[in-house]
N, C-alpha and C positions, 0 to 999 in steps of 0.2 A: 696718169691714166686719163685719157679723154673720155667725155661722155659716151661716145660710141663704143669705146673699148670697154667701158664699165657696163654698158647695156648688154654687149655681147657676153661678157664674163657672167653676169647674172643670169642671162637666158640659157646659156649653153654649158656653163661650168659644172664640173663634178665636185660638189661640196655642199655646204650649207651656210645659213646667215646666223651670226651670233646676235642674240638680243642682250645688249648691255645698257638698257634703257630704264632701269627701276628709277622712280622719281617720288618726290613728296612723301606720302604716307608710307610707300612701300620701302623707302630707303632704311629706316631703323631695321625692318625685318631682314633686309639683305645684308646689312652689316652684322646683325646677330648671327646669321647663317655663315658669315665669313669668320666669326669668332671675336667680334668686337661688340661688347655689351653696351647697352644704352647710356650708362653713366660715363662713357669714354669721351663724350663731347658736352659742351655747355651751351651751344647755340647752333643754329642751322648752318652757318658758314663752316664751322668745324665739322659738323656732320657730313656736308657735302664734299669737304676737303678729303675726309677719310674714304668716302665712296669713289672719289676721282682717283685717290691713290690706288684703290683696289683695281679700277679699270685700267689705269696706266700699267700696273704690273701685268694684267692679263694681255694688254696690247703688245707689250714689249717682250712677253715670254717667247722663247724660241719656237714653242709648239704652235703659237698662234701666227699663221702666216697665210698668204693667199692660195697656198697649195691645197688646203682643205676648207679653209674658212673664205667663202666667197665674199661675204659682206658683214657689216656689223651695224646694228641700230643703236644710236647714241641718244642720251638725254640731252636737252638743250644746253645745260651747264657744261656737260662733258664736251659737246661740240665747240662751245666758246672757250674751253680751257686748252691746255697744252700738254703734250707728252714728249718728253726728252727735249724740251725747248721748242717744239714745233706745234702749230695748230693741230688738234686731234685729227681732224680729217686728213690733213696732210700726212701725219704719221701713219694712218691707216693705209692711204693710198701707196705710200713707199713700201709698205708690206705686201702689197697686192691685194688689199682688202677694200672693198667698195663701202663708202660711208652713206648711211641713212640717218635720218633723225625722227624721233618721236615728236609729234606736234600736237596731239590732243591734250587737253587741259583737265582730263578726268571725266567722270561719268555723272549724268543726272540721276536722280532717284528712280527706282523702277516704276514703269507704268506699261500696261499691255504686255507684261512678261519680259520686258526688255529694259536696258539702260542705254539711252542715247548719249552722245558726246555733249559735253557743255560747249557753249559758244566760244569761238576763237577770233575775237575781234581784231587781234594784231597779226593775223596769219600771213597776210601778203608781205609785211615787213620781215617776219621770221623766214619766210621762204627766200626772199631776196638776200638776206644775210647768209643762210645756209648755201645758196647757189654760189655766193661770192667765196665761201670757204671751200668750195669744191665738193659739197655733198651732192650725191646722185639722186636720192630718193627720200621719202617720208613714210611714216607709219602712223596710223591712227585707229583707235580701238574703241569698239562698243561691245556690249554684252547681251547675249540672248539666254534667257533662263527658262522660258516656256515656248511651246509650239503655238504661238499666237500669230496668225498670218498678218494681222493689222500691224502688230508691233514690229515684226520682222521686216515687213515691207518698209515701215518707217526708218528703221535702222539702216537698211541697204540704200534707201534713197538718200539719207543724209550722208552715208559713206560715199556714195558716188558724186554727190554735190561737192563735197570737200575734195574728192579725187579730181574733179574737173578744175577746181581752183589750183590744186597742186600742179596739174599739167600746164595750165596757163602760166604758172610761174617758172616752167621749165624744168620741173623735177618729176620723178616717177613715184606715183602714190602706191604704198602698200595699203590695201583696204582690208581691215581686220574686224569682222563681225564675229566675235568669239562666241561659240555655243558652249554653255556651262557643262562640262562632261559629267557632272553629278546630277544633272536634270533628269527627272523621271521621264521627260518627254524629249530626250536627246535625239533619238532616231527621227521622230516626226519634225523636230526643229531642223535637223540637217537637210531633210527633204524640202521643206518650205523655203530654207535658205538658198539652196541650190536653184530652186525655180525663180526666186527673186533676183539672185545675181545674174542668172541667164538674161532675164528681162532687161536689166540695167546694162549689161554688156552689149546686147543688141542695139540699145539706143545710143551707144557711144559712136562718135563719127568714125568713119573707115580710116584706117591708119593709126588710130590711137590705141594705146594699150595701158593696162594697169597691172599690178600685182595683187595677189590675194594672200592673206594670212588667215588660215582657218583652223578650227579645232579638228583634230583627227576624227573622221566620221565613224559613227556607230557601225555602219555597214562598209567594209573596205571596198574601194573602187567606186563609191558614189560620186566622188568629185572627178572622175575621169573626163566628163564633158567640159569641165573648166580647165583641166590640164591641157586639153586638146584645143581649146577656143583660140582663134587667131588674135583675139583682143586681150589675151592674158599673156604677159611676158613670163611670168613664173608663179606657181602655187607653192606657198611655204606653209609649214604647220607649227603651231605652238604646242608646248608640252601640256599646258592646261591643268597642271596639278598631278599628272601622271609622274611616277619615278622616271629616271632615265631609262632603266631597263624596260619598264612598260611602254614609254613613248617610243623608244626605238623599235620594239617589237610591232606596235601599231603602225608606225611610219613605214616599216619595211613591206607592209601588206598594201601599200598604196602607191602605184607606179606614178612616176613623174612629179611626186611630191617631195620636196626637201625640207630639212628641218629649219626652224627659227627659234630655238630654244634659249630660255633664260635660266630658270632654276635647274632644269635637267643638265645644263652645261656647267653651271657654276657651284653646284651642290656640295661637291667634295673639296673645294678650295677653302683654305684656312689662313688667317692672317699670320699665325704663328709658324707656318711652314718655312723651311729653308727655300731658297730659290730653286734648288735642285728638286726638292719635293713638290713644290708648287708646280714646276714645269712638267714633272712626271704625271701628277695628278690631272692637270689640264690636258695633257697630251692624250692620256687614256680617255677622257671624256670626248675629246675632239675625234679621236679614232672611231669610237663606238658610235657617235652621232653620224659621222661621215659615211661609215658603212651602211647605216639604216637609210641614209639619204640617197646612196648610190647603188647598193646591191639589194634589189628587191626580191621578196619571196613569193613564189606563186601561191595564190589563194584558191583553196578548193572551192568548186562551184556548188 
């Protein structure tokens, strides 16, 4: 898949993006959810080997193909690893799935109701390596806990600064300022976030585009101006702690937004499953998320 082919698939494809990028502190939790308890490894290398085996099993499952899965977001170690003897991005591309990579190094402590991204001093080198492996884009996450305009403006400004660096490296950034869905100020935070993203989109040079990964809004349809914006290639949604059923129900209320789920995609998969059981369970999740991404429900006025 050439870059232009990948861009067209992400922009126009009927499907969703799988988030396979749990890293660092979230890896033990992901493995536990998969049925592997913490005592099963004795060091980080063994832990990452186990999570890579899980991701390889997902990527090679017959249900996981470019027919319904447009793209997949990888952790850096997964990108640098191999699946069936091929570099992971190559294995994805051969299945018709566009590869992305998570580039952020985690979150700063909360200030002004938000958590900014930690510094990424080696980002240019990572972008060059990813580009060389055939990766199409990146994903970088911040968190918004309160409807604090100063904090939200800072998060969005930082996201777009990194986005411009990614664009300069020849990759497509997925900008992810996640609003905590459990926040008592969620609806107000959504509105401020929309306003700040629109300001930063308008400041992008003509002809440049970014992607957005957002929490599903408290008010369905709130992000329609982003879906329609000429400088946005695609808007995707995270599940953010919703169950798959809840996330799909909310997603179906928002036209033009497709899923980029992690837990909601992988939640029912277990290490102990036979390959047939694993593929059936993954296929059911893919079908449900695909339907919510492509078949939208009318929302009452």
